[in-house]
C-alpha positions in Angstrom: 73.9 115.9 89.4 72.0 116.8 93.1 68.6 118.7 93.6 68.4 120.9 96.2 66.5 118.6 98.8 69.6 116.0 98.2 72.7 117.7 98.3 76.0 115.7 98.8 77.8 116.1 102.8 81.0 118.6 101.7 81.8 118.3 105.1 83.7 116.0 107.4 81.0 113.0 107.1 81.4 113.2 103.4 85.0 113.1 103.6 85.1 110.2 106.0 82.8 108.4 103.3 84.9 109.4 100.6 88.0 107.9 102.4 85.9 104.6 102.9 85.2 104.4 99.2 89.3 104.7 98.4 90.2 102.3 101.2 87.4 100.0 99.7 89.3 100.1 96.6 92.3 99.5 97.9 91.0 96.2 99.7 89.9 94.9 96.5 93.1 95.7 94.5 95.1 94.0 97.4 93.4 90.4 96.3 95.6 90.9 93.2 98.9 89.0 93.3 101.8 90.0 91.5 101.6 86.9 89.1 98.0 88.1 88.0 99.2 91.7 87.5 102.1 90.6 85.1 99.3 88.7 83.1 97.3 91.4 82.6 97.7 93.6 79.6 96.4 97.1 79.4 96.6 99.8 77.3 95.6 103.9 77.8 95.6 107.1 76.1 96.5 110.0 78.1 94.5 112.0 75.6 92.6 115.6 75.6 89.6 113.4 77.2 91.0 112.0 79.9 92.6 115.4 80.9 89.5 117.3 80.8 87.5 114.1 83.4 90.4 114.8 85.1 90.4 118.5 85.7 86.5 118.0 86.4 87.4 115.5 89.3 90.0 118.4 90.5 87.6 121.0 90.5 84.9 118.9 92.6 87.9 118.4 95.1 88.3 122.0 95.3 84.8 123.0 95.7 84.5 120.5 98.6 88.0 121.0 100.5 88.7 117.2 99.5 91.8 118.5 97.2 94.2 117.1 100.2 92.4 114.0 100.1 92.4 113.7 96.1 96.3 114.2 96.4 96.8 111.6 99.0 94.5 109.1 97.3 96.1 109.3 94.2 99.7 109.4 95.4 98.7 106.5 97.6 97.3 104.5 94.6 100.4 104.7 93.0 103.1 103.6 95.5 100.8 100.8 96.3 100.8 99.4 92.8 104.2 100.0 92.4 105.0 98.3 95.4 103.0 95.0 94.2 105.0 95.1 91.3 108.3 95.3 93.3 106.9 92.6 95.1 106.8 90.2 92.1 110.8 90.1 91.5 110.8 89.9 95.7 108.4 87.0 96.3 110.2 83.9 98.1 110.2 80.7 96.5 111.8 77.6 98.0 115.5 78.9 96.6 115.5 82.5 97.8 114.0 85.9 96.1 112.2 85.0 92.3 114.7 87.7 90.8 113.2 86.6 87.1 110.0 86.6 87.4 108.1 88.9 84.8 106.3 91.8 85.7 104.5 92.6 82.5 105.3 95.1 79.9 106.5 98.6 81.0 103.3 100.1 79.2 101.0 97.6 80.9 102.5 98.8 84.5 102.1 102.1 83.6 98.5 101.8 82.4 97.6 99.5 85.5 98.9 102.2 87.8 96.4 105.1 85.8 93.7 103.0 85.9 94.2 102.4 90.1 95.4 106.3 90.2 92.1 107.2 88.5 89.5 105.0 90.1 91.0 106.3 93.8 90.7 109.7 92.1 86.6 109.1 91.0 86.2 107.8 94.5 86.7 110.7 96.4 84.2 112.9 94.3 82.0 110.0 93.8 79.2 111.6 95.5 80.2 115.3 94.0 80.2 114.7 90.5 78.0 112.8 87.6 77.9 108.8 87.8 79.3 108.8 83.9 82.2 110.7 84.8 83.0 108.3 88.1 82.0 104.9 85.4 84.6 106.9 82.7 87.8 106.6 85.1 87.0 103.6 86.9 86.3 101.2 84.4 89.7 100.2 83.6 90.1 99.6 87.1 87.0 97.5 87.3 88.2 95.4 84.8 91.4 94.6 86.6 89.7 93.8 89.8 88.0 91.2 88.0 90.8 89.0 87.8 91.3 88.4 91.8 90.4 85.3 93.0 89.0 86.7 96.3 91.8 86.0 99.0 94.3 88.7 99.8 97.8 88.5 98.7 100.3 87.2 101.4 103.3 86.0 99.6 104.0 83.2 97.5 105.6 80.8 99.9 103.5 81.0 102.6 100.3 80.8 100.6 101.3 77.4 99.6 102.6 75.9 102.7 100.8 77.8 105.9 97.4 76.4 107.4 94.3 77.7 105.9 92.2 79.8 108.1 89.9 78.0 111.2 86.9 78.3 109.0 88.6 76.7 105.8 89.7 72.5 105.3 93.2 72.1 105.2 93.9 71.6 101.5 94.8 67.7 100.6 98.8 67.3 100.3 99.7 70.4 101.9 101.7 68.6 104.4 103.7 66.5 102.0 104.4 69.9 100.1 105.7 71.3 103.4 107.8 68.0 104.4 108.6 67.4 100.7 109.5 71.1 99.9 111.8 71.2 103.1 113.4 68.0 102.1 114.1 69.1 98.7 114.6 72.8 99.4 117.0 71.8 102.4 119.0 69.7 100.2 119.5 72.1 97.6 120.4 74.8 99.7 123.4 72.5 101.5 124.6 71.8 97.9 125.0 75.2 96.9 126.5 76.0 100.1 128.7 73.4 100.2 130.1 74.4 96.3 129.9 78.0 96.9 131.8 78.2 100.3 132.1 74.9 102.5 130.6 71.8 103.2 129.8 72.6 106.7 128.3 75.8 105.9 125.9 73.9 103.4 125.1 71.4 105.5 123.8 74.0 108.3 122.3 76.2 105.6 120.1 73.2 104.4 119.2 72.1 107.9 118.2 75.7 109.1 116.0 76.2 105.9 114.3 72.6 106.2 113.3 73.7 109.7 111.7 77.1 108.7 109.5 75.2 106.3 108.4 73.3 108.8 107.7 75.4 111.6 106.1 77.6 109.1 103.5 74.5 107.7 103.0 73.5 110.9 101.9 76.9 112.4 98.4 76.9 113.9 96.0 78.5 112.1 95.6 81.3 114.1 98.9 82.3 114.2 98.6 83.0 110.2 99.9 86.5 109.6 97.3 89.6 108.9 96.4 90.4 105.1 99.0 92.3 103.4 98.9 95.9 104.0 99.8 98.7 102.0 102.6 99.8 103.9 
């Protein structure tokens, strides 16, 4: 793997580089929206070959003092992916959380979690093991990341109504979407409130909803929220 004059750095600098590789992987995964993930089909077999590959990663991590980082990276990968799936059911729509949005099949979700987890593990020891091993553990994740559209996920409704960053043109028709959505959404909220509670409550709720949508759509580009984090 490495000759005598080109040994991998197993000290603090090497671990810092490994952390940077893991962070880069998560940044790329953040470009995948819940909707993207729901349309990805993936099947994996937890066979003996994969188990041996993971053992080689664990051995390299132990030898270099990166076992703690390996455990953190794998746990964070699992938490991050499961959190993104949870966001699919909680994505805001004009009528509230999208409770009925599909997050894909259970087997697909488990396979996606495993793919990102394996890729994170490979990133930790990428400078310590053979490139073929890194590729074997990262191929599925690379295929998944190929579905990303290049823009970090920021939530379903905000992506549709907020103004673009200063370096991009305002999409045509966005203002019509903002005001039309405010009116239609406000009316629907008002009707629902009137039927379920009282006319006064419905009217107040509809007005508040419409004002929130309009305020969100009229925000200055510099006021856009930061890109979604892994927290």
